[in-house]
N, C-alpha and C positions, 0 to 999 in steps of 0.2 A: 589492710597491709599498708607499712610503712618504707621508706626507701632512703638507703644511705649511701654517700660514695666515700671510698676507701683511699687512703694514700700510703704509701710505704716510702715515696718518693726513689724509686727504683732510678739508678743512672749507670748502665753497662758501659764498658769502656769499648773505644780509647776515648779519655777524659779529655775535653778543649778547655781552654783557660775561662770559658763563659758560661761553661756547661751547668754549673752547678748553681748559679743566679739565675738562667733561665730555668730551670727545672722548678724552682721554687715559684717565679713569676707566671709561668704557665699554670702551674697548680692552682695558686690563689686565683687567676683569672676564671678556672674551672668550677673552682667554689661559687665565686661570684654568680656566672651563670648559673649556676645549679639552684642558688637561692632563688633567683629572678623565675626559675623555670618551676619552682616548688617542690622540689628535693628537700626532704625532713631532717637529714644529719649528714653532717662532715666529719668522718673520723680520720684522726692522725695518729699513726704510731709511735712509738719510743724505740730506737734502738740505737745500739753503739758500735761502733767498729766493724760494720757489716759491709763490705767493700762492694759496690754494685748493687747487693741485693735492696739495702736501706740506707739513702743519707739523712735519716731525720733524728738526731738525737735530742732536739729540744721543740716538741711539739705544742709548748705554752706559747712559743714565739710564731710559729705558724698560724694557731690558731685564733692569736691574739690581731696578729694582722689580718687575718679574715674576718674576724669579726667585726672589723671596721670597714669592710667592703659587703656587707650583707647585712640584712634585717631580721630574717626569721628564721632560718637553717641552724638546728642545733649544732653547737659547737663540741664534739665528740674525743675524748680522749681515747686512743684504742691502742694502747694504754699508757697511762704511768706506771714505770717501773719502780714498785714500792721496796725492792730489793737493792737500788743502784742510786736512791734519792733519801737523805733524811726527811721523815715524816713532817716535821715543821715546816720544811722548805716547799712539799708538797701542799699542805693546808696553805701555805701564803700564795702560792703559785695559782691553785683552783680558785680559792675566793678573789683574786686579783682578776683570773680570766671572766669570772663569773660578773663582776663589777662593770668591767670595760665592753661585755658585750650584753648587758643588762639581762642577765640571769636565763644565760642560755646554755649554759655547761650542762654536758654528760661526763661522771666521774668514773672511766673505765682505769680499773685497775690490774696489776700482772707482777707475775715473778721475774720473766726473761726464761727464755728456753734452751738459752745457749750458754757453754762455759767461756765464750769467746768475750761475752759482754760482762757476764759475771764477776769472771776472774779479774777484768780490768778494773773492777772497785773490790776487789779482795773478798767477796762473796765466793758460793760453791753452791753446786747442785743440790746436796744432800739436804742442805737447811734452807733451802729458799722458801718452800712454803709455811715454815717456821717465820721465817721472819716477813713475809707477806703477810700473814696473820695477826703478829704483833703491830706491825705496822697501820693496820686497820683500827684496831684498838687504840692506837697512839692518835691516830688523824681525827677520828669523828669529835672526840671531847673539844678541839682545837675548834670547830667551827661553831662552839656555843659562846655567848657571852660570859667568859670567866676565862682565870687563868689556869694552866695544865702543867703539871711536873711528869717527867719520864725518869722511871728509873726500872727498867725492864732489862733481860739479858740482851736483847740486841739495840735499844736506844735509851739516851741519858740525854736529859734536860732539867734544870734546874725551873723552879716554878716562874711561868712567863705566859702572857697574855698575847697569844697568836694572832697578829691582824695582817689584813683586815678579814670581816668577816663575809661570807657570801651572801648573795641577793636572794638565793632560794634558800627557803627554810624548811625543815633544820637543816639541809645539806642540799645538795645537787644530785642527782639519780646514781645510784650506785650499779658499776657491772663490773666484771671480773672476765678477763680472756681466757677462752677455752682452748688452748693448743692442744690439749690433749680430751679426746671425745669425753672419757669420764668426768673430766671436770665440769661438762653441764652438769651433771646432777649435783655436783656440790655445788655450783651456783645456785640451784635451787634450794638446796637444802640450808645455804649461807643468806637465802634470802635476797640476792643480788641479781641484776640482771646479767644473762649469758651473751657474751661476745663469742660467738663460735667460729674461729677461724679454721674451719673444717674442709668447707667446699663438698658439702653432702649431698648423694642423689633425694630426690623426694621421699622415697622409702624410709631412708634412714633419717631425715627430718621429722618424719611421722613418728618414729620409735624415739627420737631423743625428746621431742617436745612432749611427749607424754613421759618420760623419765623426767624431764624437769619439773614439770608442773605439778606430780607426781610427789618430788621431793618438797617443794616449795610447800604444797598445802599440807601433806601428812609427817614430813621427817625433818620440820625447819627447825635449824640451831643456829640463831644467828651470832656473830663473832661478839657482837656487844649492841649498845642501844642504837639503832641506825634505822631509818625509815627505809622499809623495804621496796624492791622494785622489780615486780614480776615481769621480766620481757625477756624473750630469746631473739636473739639476731643472729643471723647466717652471712655470712660473705659468699659471693657467687663470682667467678671470672665473669666478663662482662664486655660485650661490644655492640652495638645494635647500629645495623646499617639496611639498606632497601632491601638487598637478597641475603641469603644465608651465605652466598660464597663469598661477597664482597665482606662481611662482616668476619669471615675466617682470616683473608687476605689483609684485613687491618688489625687482628686480634694475637699477632704472633708474641706478642710481649706476656700473654697469659700462659704460652706454652715455656719461655722461660721462668717465668714465675714459678712453675710448677719442676721444672727442671733444678734451679736452686734449690727449693724445700726438698728434692730427694737425693741431690748431692751432697749437701749437707747434713741431712735429717739421717744417714746410715752413719755417721761419725758418733764416737762416744761423745756423749754431752753435746750434741750437736756443734762440734768444734768445727771452727772457720780455718781456712789454711793461715800461715802467718802472711803479714803485709805483703804484698806486691810479689805473691809468689805465685798465683794462680789466675790467669786472665779468666774469670767465668763467661764473658760473652762469646769466646773462643772455644773453649770447653762445649759451650751450647749448641754453636754452630756444628763443631765436630760431631756432636750426637746425631742432630739434625740430619747431617750428610748420612751418616751411618745409619738411622733408623726414620727412613720417611714416612713409613706405615703407621709408627708409634707417633709422631711429631703430626702427622693428619689427624690421628686418633682424639689425640690430647685436646683440639680444638671442637670436637662433638660434644664436651661435656660443657657445664655452666650454663649462663643466658648470653650465650655468643650467637647470633643470627639476626634475620628479618624480625620486623615487631609481632607478625602473626607465630612465628616460632617461639620466642620468649615470650609470648603470652601466653602459649600452651603450656611450656613450661612452668611458667611461675603460677598458672591453675592448679598445677600439683602441690606446689607449695602452700598454696592458700589454702587447700586442702588439708592440710598438715597442723592448719593452725599458728603458723611461725608469725612472730609480731612484726620482724623487719627485716628486708633483704638487703646487705650491704654491698654496693657493686664496685668491683677491682676493675677499674677502666686504665689508671695508669700504672704501667706494667712493662717491663722490658725496653723498647724502642717503639711504643706506641705513641703515633704521632699525634701531637697537640691538637691540630683541626681535626683529625678522624673521633678523639674524646669529647670534644665540643660538639661535634655532628651527633654522635652516639646519643649525649645526654640531651640533646635536644628532640630528636627523634623518638626516644623512647618516651621522654616527657609529653609528646605531642599525641603518641599513638597507643601506648601501653598504659602509663601511668594512671590515668584518669579511672579506670575500670577499677583497678587494685583500691585507689584512695577512696572510691565511693562506698565500696564494702567494707571500709574501715568500722563504721558502727557497730555491723554484724558482729565482725568479728571481737570487739570490745563488750558486747553483749556476752557472746559466748565465755570469753575471759572471766567476766564477772561472776558468770554462772560455776564455773570452774573454781575459782575463789572461795567463793560460798558454799561449797560443797553442793550444789543443786545437780552440776554436772559430774559424775565419777568417771574416771578416763582409767582405761585397762592399763595394767602395770605389764607392757611389753618388754620381752626378753631383746636388750639391746646388743647381745654378743654378736650376732651376724652383721651389725653395723659400726664396726669399730675402726675400720681403714679411712685414718685421719686424711689422705690425700685423694679419696674418691676413686670410681673405677675406670676413670679414663685419662689419669694421669702419666705422667711420664716417667719411665725409670731407668735412669743412666746407668750402663755399665759399670763405672767405676767411682765410689764414694770418697770422698776427703778423708784421710787417715788423721 
């Protein structure tokens, strides 16, 4: 099993004049530390206009800076929004990042799941999947040494040679965001890595891994001529400390993260309120005061606890044959010092066991891909809660 770290760059109110700069600098220091400790991936989102939830509209800038402070860790776009960016600009940015990072880019793609974001770029929820598929078909030929002309329903460009070209040939590994669980099966069908932002239980992970690899091996329908990337990665809330109690005390940001997902997730098109009309941090603390038991329960899920507790939970994910677990540590107002201590303790006490088992996992995967191991077709219907069983449920959702 491999491990990534994950950044939304959350910044709850109130906002001080230096808070955003400090947020970015702390996150870059954390990525630098993770590289030294042997973590495999650093994933950065692209979101727009999402106050408090994510202050990360330009992941290529963050990842470009991180690439110059690291040597080995992979630079993961988790994701580039293909609905809000021209495909030729995406191809240019991915290639440039691959050059400055010496070929360490993971090209995660997605659509955006919020009308607040899409509407800011004159896109809509109804056509976003179509726009994403069209953009993939447009971008892949741009990585080749040739000119490309675009004349599709969604994208136009006269014949141009999009420069530069990436280090990795034929292109950096392709991933797609799976903000809805059904998209995991779609990722396998499209031959792309699945970035599962689902916060699943181990049982659910087992079912969706089977769905993914069965689609990849039996029902694959690529969008165009690209290199496939058989990988499934799942995000988990994360905080490692010497005791379970200390880890929970330090991981309040994970509950804020869940609260924000629920608060906005119930609204039509996951629409955010108008700017400056809601203080999410205040709403969260109000909910926490009124629902202390639910707030405490929210911290019982994910990878939050002592090294032994996390090791025990990870063994269940390992049995599901997950390729990668992506650790969500920077959330809410989690302290920079606690995040760094968490990364260090996990790397020392937990990660070596699962890194050591990676050759065995790769051997299993190669047999699955070659048809030597047949995976059961598991009904995924009982495992379709995208928030997990221990998530918070605020009483009022944004209208």
